[in-house]
NUMARMI-704954 format. One line per 4 residues: number of its first residue (from 1); for each residue x negated, y, z negated of C-alpha. Coordinates in steps of 0.001 Angstrom, whole numbers, plus 500000, padded with zeros to 6 digits. Layout:
N
NUM> X Y Z ~ ...
END
This chain:
547
1> 174575 505930 651176 ~ 173987 509665 650689 ~ 174889 510527 654277 ~ 178350 508841 654063
5> 179888 510587 651066 ~ 183457 511790 651513 ~ 183689 515139 653299 ~ 185168 518064 651403
9> 186508 519486 654670 ~ 187640 517572 657740 ~ 186064 518209 661141 ~ 187835 520860 663230
13> 187974 519830 666893 ~ 189291 521662 669943 ~ 189023 521582 673699 ~ 189478 525254 674682
17> 187448 527171 672129 ~ 186391 527489 668490 ~ 185437 530061 665891 ~ 183812 529653 662491
21> 183079 532522 660146 ~ 182720 533521 656510 ~ 186334 534705 656244 ~ 189580 533038 657406
25> 191005 536275 658839 ~ 187884 536828 660953 ~ 188094 533294 662319 ~ 191791 533770 663074
29> 191059 537036 664905 ~ 188486 535328 667079 ~ 190942 532550 667907 ~ 193661 535108 668679
33> 191392 536744 671244 ~ 190538 533367 672803 ~ 194209 532465 673133 ~ 194858 535852 674787
37> 192389 534919 677519 ~ 189217 536309 676051 ~ 185881 534517 676135 ~ 183419 533587 673389
41> 181864 537058 673556 ~ 185207 538813 673045 ~ 185950 536440 670182 ~ 182606 537131 668503
45> 183144 540895 668600 ~ 186726 540588 667346 ~ 185673 538339 664448 ~ 182705 540576 663602
49> 184877 543696 663480 ~ 187455 541986 661268 ~ 184697 540752 658961 ~ 183543 544363 658611
53> 187037 545274 657401 ~ 187912 542334 655159 ~ 184473 541397 653795 ~ 182881 544731 652787
57> 180694 543260 650064 ~ 178663 541574 652805 ~ 179114 543466 656066 ~ 180648 546710 657302
61> 180622 549012 660302 ~ 177766 550729 658470 ~ 175505 547662 658612 ~ 173321 545858 661156
65> 173822 542929 663529 ~ 171949 540250 665457 ~ 173239 537794 668043 ~ 172017 534974 670215
69> 174176 534743 673330 ~ 174467 531767 675685 ~ 175852 532674 679111 ~ 176833 529281 680532
73> 177324 530560 684092 ~ 173736 531819 684199 ~ 172373 529089 681952 ~ 170472 531630 679872
77> 170085 532599 676229 ~ 169612 536279 675376 ~ 168928 537895 672003 ~ 170715 541038 670866
81> 168984 543053 668149 ~ 171243 545760 666714 ~ 169171 546622 663667 ~ 168971 550290 662776
85> 165721 552095 662059 ~ 164655 554162 659076 ~ 165415 557870 659550 ~ 162606 559858 661138
89> 162361 561828 657907 ~ 161611 558632 655926 ~ 157931 559345 655376 ~ 155981 557788 652514
93> 155689 561284 651010 ~ 159488 561730 650990 ~ 159804 558302 649358 ~ 156938 558654 646892
97> 159268 557739 644040 ~ 160153 554467 645725 ~ 163044 553361 647907 ~ 166328 553563 645999
101> 168583 550522 645775 ~ 171775 552582 646065 ~ 172741 555968 647478 ~ 172516 557425 650953
105> 168698 557516 650909 ~ 168793 553696 650800 ~ 170430 553474 654252 ~ 168967 552997 657715
109> 170849 554000 660866 ~ 173901 551696 661098 ~ 173444 549391 664087 ~ 176463 547085 663911
113> 178885 549222 665946 ~ 176249 549743 668626 ~ 175781 545960 668698 ~ 179506 545217 668974
117> 179862 547591 671891 ~ 176709 546355 673630 ~ 177871 542726 673424 ~ 181368 543525 674646
121> 180237 545866 677429 ~ 177834 543287 678828 ~ 179874 540084 678502 ~ 183446 540814 677422
125> 186507 539941 679498 ~ 189348 541678 677628 ~ 189874 545401 677166 ~ 188162 546985 674182
129> 191549 547838 672665 ~ 192569 544163 672655 ~ 189324 542988 671086 ~ 189368 545504 668229
133> 193134 545402 667625 ~ 192962 542830 664761 ~ 190340 544849 662851 ~ 192328 548061 663201
137> 195507 546295 662073 ~ 193830 544926 658938 ~ 192279 548299 658126 ~ 195494 550270 658572
141> 198015 547793 657195 ~ 195717 546252 654642 ~ 194557 542706 654056 ~ 195173 540414 651104
145> 192128 540230 648847 ~ 190888 536669 648339 ~ 189940 535271 644915 ~ 186243 535371 645817
149> 186432 538974 646989 ~ 188339 540047 643892 ~ 185631 538519 641705 ~ 182868 540251 643673
153> 184613 543620 643488 ~ 184916 543284 639716 ~ 181241 542410 639526 ~ 180200 545475 641547
157> 182694 547878 639975 ~ 179934 550115 638587 ~ 178563 550575 642122 ~ 182003 551239 643600
161> 182820 553795 640894 ~ 179575 555723 641366 ~ 180622 557553 644548 ~ 184005 559342 644802
165> 184708 558436 648451 ~ 183889 554799 647695 ~ 186089 554728 644620 ~ 189017 556124 646615
169> 188820 553102 648945 ~ 187905 550230 646639 ~ 189313 551371 643292 ~ 192896 552331 644127
173> 194618 553339 640919 ~ 191262 553278 639138 ~ 190599 549546 639311 ~ 189583 546945 641861
177> 192355 545072 643686 ~ 193390 541752 642201 ~ 193515 538607 644282 ~ 196492 538676 646618
181> 196812 542470 646503 ~ 196372 544494 649686 ~ 193293 546585 650330 ~ 194198 549400 652742
185> 191502 551399 654607 ~ 193267 554038 656707 ~ 190174 556192 657264 ~ 188319 553173 658616
189> 191226 552410 660955 ~ 191014 555946 662368 ~ 187238 555614 662830 ~ 187640 552319 664686
193> 190365 553792 666912 ~ 188077 556683 667879 ~ 185291 554198 668653 ~ 187634 552149 670843
197> 188667 555248 672796 ~ 185253 556861 673190 ~ 182662 554133 672686 ~ 179238 554657 671166
201> 179178 558412 671631 ~ 182502 558859 669842 ~ 181096 556972 666842 ~ 177514 558195 666534
205> 177942 561716 667892 ~ 181635 562062 667010 ~ 183525 562083 663740 ~ 181498 559411 661950
209> 178145 560870 662988 ~ 179113 564383 661968 ~ 180425 563182 658614 ~ 177261 561103 658020
213> 175008 564102 658637 ~ 177113 566274 656328 ~ 177007 563606 653616 ~ 173246 563270 654080
217> 172710 567013 653655 ~ 174874 567189 650558 ~ 173630 564067 648784 ~ 169892 564044 649477
221> 169834 561716 652461 ~ 167251 561580 655234 ~ 169404 561462 658373 ~ 169107 563988 661206
225> 170891 564292 664574 ~ 167958 562692 666390 ~ 168391 559498 664355 ~ 171944 559014 665602
229> 171041 559810 669214 ~ 168700 556817 669498 ~ 170429 553547 670553 ~ 170086 550728 668038
233> 170771 547811 670384 ~ 168012 546047 672281 ~ 168404 543032 674576 ~ 165378 540774 674125
237> 164064 537439 675284 ~ 164707 534901 672518 ~ 162024 532854 670872 ~ 162249 529190 671801
241> 160426 526106 670598 ~ 160787 522420 671408 ~ 161580 520099 668506 ~ 161755 516391 669364
245> 163166 517194 672804 ~ 165607 519868 671610 ~ 165232 523526 672577 ~ 165729 525659 669450
249> 166295 529355 670176 ~ 165817 532051 667564 ~ 165749 535817 667209 ~ 162366 537510 667674
253> 161076 539898 664989 ~ 162234 541954 663217 ~ 164337 538872 662456 ~ 163154 535943 660356
257> 164071 533628 663239 ~ 160457 532728 663999 ~ 160157 531180 660521 ~ 162546 528368 661406
261> 160569 527591 664549 ~ 157290 527629 662638 ~ 158684 525292 659975 ~ 160041 522919 662621
265> 156641 522901 664342 ~ 154997 521948 661047 ~ 157411 519154 660089 ~ 157545 517756 663630
269> 154381 515864 662741 ~ 156209 513825 660094 ~ 158591 510934 660837 ~ 161563 512340 658946
273> 164071 509945 660490 ~ 162158 506989 659056 ~ 162314 508547 655580 ~ 166109 508752 655795
277> 168661 510933 654007 ~ 168082 511732 650353 ~ 164340 511174 650599 ~ 162279 513028 647992
281> 159207 512887 650211 ~ 161127 514470 653098 ~ 162414 517246 650819 ~ 158888 517824 649514
285> 157469 518100 653029 ~ 160139 520618 654051 ~ 159554 522695 650930 ~ 155817 522795 651532
289> 156336 523766 655178 ~ 158541 526634 653974 ~ 155784 527880 651656 ~ 153240 527915 654479
293> 155508 529759 656915 ~ 156587 532373 654381 ~ 152989 533066 653392 ~ 152357 533933 657050
297> 155510 536056 657206 ~ 154356 538329 654379 ~ 150857 538640 655810 ~ 151533 539274 659493
301> 155092 540358 660326 ~ 156699 543789 660681 ~ 158440 545885 663339 ~ 156786 544753 666615
305> 157343 548200 668119 ~ 155002 549684 665521 ~ 152550 546885 664667 ~ 151026 543913 666484
309> 152707 540664 665423 ~ 150764 537485 666394 ~ 153916 535611 667408 ~ 152390 533337 670028
313> 149739 532306 667554 ~ 152193 531684 664716 ~ 154325 529462 666957 ~ 151442 527601 668565
317> 151667 523811 668106 ~ 147956 523602 667348 ~ 148311 526206 664625 ~ 151231 524207 663209
321> 149024 521126 663059 ~ 146397 523069 661130 ~ 149007 524319 658666 ~ 150487 520807 658377
325> 147104 519475 657304 ~ 147257 521748 654240 ~ 150274 519839 652845 ~ 149551 517362 650065
329> 152279 514663 650216 ~ 151817 513977 646517 ~ 151646 517477 645052 ~ 153456 520812 645330
333> 151278 523687 646462 ~ 150974 526447 643869 ~ 149239 529468 645383 ~ 149800 529171 649148
337> 147659 531456 651287 ~ 148442 532664 654792 ~ 146668 531016 657690 ~ 144527 532561 660422
341> 146932 532437 663377 ~ 144975 534593 665830 ~ 141850 532480 665536 ~ 143752 529206 665371
345> 145629 529848 668590 ~ 142958 531742 670485 ~ 144366 534759 670922 ~ 175362 537092 649937
349> 174862 540070 651553 ~ 175317 538895 655079 ~ 177951 537160 657185 ~ 177586 534602 659955
353> 179986 533578 662689 ~ 179858 531426 665795 ~ 182173 531228 668789 ~ 182513 528957 671791
357> 184903 528863 674734 ~ 186004 526300 677291 ~ 183542 527619 679862 ~ 180593 526623 677677
361> 179670 530118 676484 ~ 178475 530376 672874 ~ 177593 533181 670480 ~ 175633 532863 667247
365> 176197 536145 665392 ~ 175132 537731 662101 ~ 175782 541051 660475 ~ 174970 542470 657078
369> 175140 545452 654787 ~ 172127 544002 652881 ~ 172752 543831 649123 ~ 176299 543583 647824
373> 178302 546645 648979 ~ 175110 548066 650485 ~ 174249 551595 649454 ~ 177577 551939 647693
377> 178268 555067 649759 ~ 181404 555363 651866 ~ 180898 558285 654249 ~ 183760 560652 653289
381> 186673 560722 655696 ~ 185417 557756 657765 ~ 185947 554674 655589 ~ 182502 553401 656661
385> 180396 551895 653873 ~ 176670 552329 654523 ~ 173969 549674 654231 ~ 170968 549799 651900
389> 168588 548160 654370 ~ 165722 550516 653457 ~ 165223 548004 650648 ~ 164070 545528 653283
393> 160740 547338 653540 ~ 157826 546121 651445 ~ 156715 548370 648563 ~ 153099 547491 649449
397> 151730 550367 651571 ~ 149285 547966 653242 ~ 151993 545514 654278 ~ 152882 545246 657984
401> 156438 545785 656717 ~ 155710 549046 654874 ~ 158138 551906 655448 ~ 157472 554445 658224
405> 159593 556972 660149 ~ 161745 555317 662798 ~ 160576 551849 661796 ~ 162924 548867 661528
409> 162480 546732 658394 ~ 162084 542976 658670 ~ 165480 541250 658471 ~ 166491 537920 656985
413> 169243 537505 659580 ~ 168338 534590 661836 ~ 171105 533044 663983 ~ 170232 529999 666072
417> 171257 528196 669255 ~ 170171 524636 670062 ~ 170109 523073 673499 ~ 169092 519954 675388
421> 168815 519046 679050 ~ 169208 522674 680075 ~ 172475 523354 678179 ~ 173124 524892 674776
425> 175351 522666 672627 ~ 175103 524043 669081 ~ 175244 527360 667224 ~ 174136 527531 663603
429> 173604 530156 660933 ~ 174198 531270 657376 ~ 174104 534311 655130 ~ 171829 534179 652118
433> 168690 536296 652394 ~ 165508 534242 652298 ~ 167543 531042 652007 ~ 168823 531413 655584
437> 166016 529786 657545 ~ 165508 527220 654780 ~ 169138 526126 654974 ~ 169078 526093 658778
441> 165975 523887 658615 ~ 167666 521346 656344 ~ 170883 521242 658374 ~ 168969 520834 661646
445> 166909 517986 660209 ~ 170145 516355 659044 ~ 171574 516582 662573 ~ 168550 516103 664836
449> 166493 513675 662742 ~ 169071 511878 660609 ~ 171965 511781 663076 ~ 174608 513394 660846
453> 177618 515114 662349 ~ 177583 518873 661822 ~ 180154 519064 659010 ~ 178413 516312 657063
457> 175021 517936 657652 ~ 176327 521221 656257 ~ 177955 519641 653211 ~ 174852 517623 652243
461> 173097 518921 649091 ~ 170491 521612 649763 ~ 167679 523400 647996 ~ 166308 526927 648227
465> 162728 527764 647336 ~ 161649 531204 646206 ~ 165034 532869 645746 ~ 166775 535107 648275
469> 165499 538509 647139 ~ 163234 540743 649159 ~ 159953 539094 648136 ~ 161217 535505 648311
473> 158284 534351 646227 ~ 159911 532991 643075 ~ 158218 529627 642378 ~ 161384 527785 641405
477> 163707 525643 643498 ~ 167448 526187 643296 ~ 169261 522928 643995 ~ 172901 522035 644558
481> 174591 520276 641684 ~ 175226 517259 643924 ~ 171541 516551 644556 ~ 170624 513066 643325
485> 168869 512785 639986 ~ 166199 510382 641237 ~ 165312 512789 644053 ~ 164923 515638 641564
489> 162857 513426 639269 ~ 160528 512608 642146 ~ 160208 516294 643064 ~ 159413 517126 639443
493> 156672 514486 639438 ~ 155161 516269 642450 ~ 155068 519531 640508 ~ 158264 521247 641634
497> 160362 523116 639091 ~ 164053 523666 639741 ~ 167376 524900 638440 ~ 170751 523375 639274
501> 173787 525305 640383 ~ 177237 523932 641010 ~ 180167 524649 643302 ~ 180250 528129 644755
505> 177022 530130 644453 ~ 176953 531795 641011 ~ 177533 535494 640617 ~ 174163 537212 640967
509> 172908 538947 637818 ~ 172736 542726 637830 ~ 173334 544272 641224 ~ 170866 542169 643201
513> 171228 538938 645143 ~ 169277 536294 643288 ~ 168663 532570 643588 ~ 171741 531015 645196
517> 172343 528476 647894 ~ 173664 529642 651239 ~ 176894 528928 653114 ~ 176313 527520 656595
521> 178699 527622 659553 ~ 178236 526106 662986 ~ 179761 524877 666237 ~ 178713 521841 668252
525> 179915 521147 671795 ~ 180216 517561 672983 ~ 179687 518122 676715 ~ 180259 514459 677500
529> 183751 514350 675994 ~ 184684 517980 676596 ~ 185339 518731 672908 ~ 184227 521546 670591
533> 183520 520782 666925 ~ 183541 523628 664383 ~ 182204 523327 660841 ~ 182390 525558 657763
537> 180646 525281 654422 ~ 182866 524330 651457 ~ 180527 526326 649220 ~ 182367 529464 650380
541> 185663 530847 651682 ~ 184441 530221 655246 ~ 186912 528859 657792 ~ 186452 526897 661009
545> 189257 526955 663570 ~ 189673 525576 667099 ~ 192285 525011 669794
END
């Protein structure tokens, strides 16, 4: 039976707390903070900061962050959006030649540090110095480069060599570090120490901010002092939808989180449990639901502070029923059009981590530098590698996601929390661009409909439709090598085309993230038995740890 294949990784079970992340050192840092008496919020910040040191291809202090936070004492879920905006000078006229992929003009205001501090200030238990100590230690003393990181650095060597300050950090001696060699980032350690001492102001208006503005002036960037004076972090009410009695919480726009809820609303009308694991019809229905939701995303969604987003309509159960009726069980949809939500309702460039503690608190956290190594620009003297999130805007000037001054681009990052009977019991998420919500959908169906444990649900073969690049509209499916041949044959008969990949996601061609599967991590709390189960995807170097 497909659901009972041998696991590649054993379950990780604890009783006091758990951490799962994309890098073993980040998971260990989160556990260290828990053992020292910190809570899940402290652990999330510690792991996020370490990830920004040891995993620079995917996330840095110059990136963005999102979190869903469950405060068990209050019984509430809150969303943290720490996504930076385009500089106020980022007018269409200034960008008439298009948004660059690399260079300082590709960067939005870095929001991650603002997000770390906001999360810790509001919920943390330990002192700031204790929470950030592991990240500073790894920056100053160096960390051992993993085989996967060494391969990625070699792949992006042309980007790293393009900017002198970047080359000084990532090309010591003129070449990328080999696996097992130490990568030392002393400037970054000094920047983090100043942030620990002085908080947000010391980072954005202090040494980093001053160096960023100088770099922007010298290299044709768009940043001004007013951009760094505006806080990036916003505490928001999460989106929440009921799926077969489970409360699924997601990030509101500018995050893609609503897409998962919309897809769940659509497939809720099908009896997926009766179809069972490995069902071609079930896979087909999920793929078609994805197409419908993404068509709506491109038509209606942008920064809600600058445009009207019909969220209530998109997540309306009646609208989902109307979209569901457009699915042909026997045939793949080719050209899928957006719906009419207002009328219908009346009115590998990212990292994920999750933490839980013995008090029931949970954090589902994501941060990203966007494409591999972001803009490629390390701000001189700071060690901070900047994002290239300006590329998240649509090149279509009529799109709701078109670039504008001070506007936040739509983000793929979409962490989730799942609850039942008034308590959150699961955190789930993955890096992977447009594959994120698709992978979360498949894992949730495996758990909630098919009754798999979390590790098994994550390890099950997955597909991605449309690629993970900014448009997400490639017509082909990417499927794991372990997906059954008869299932693929049945999908092909329905009109789906696909390409297999095996093992770890392949190296993306060129400098862009292309069609790869994602790497899911998650935590599930068994409230009845008082245990915490952490899971990590064997498709990556991710690590789950508990105590």
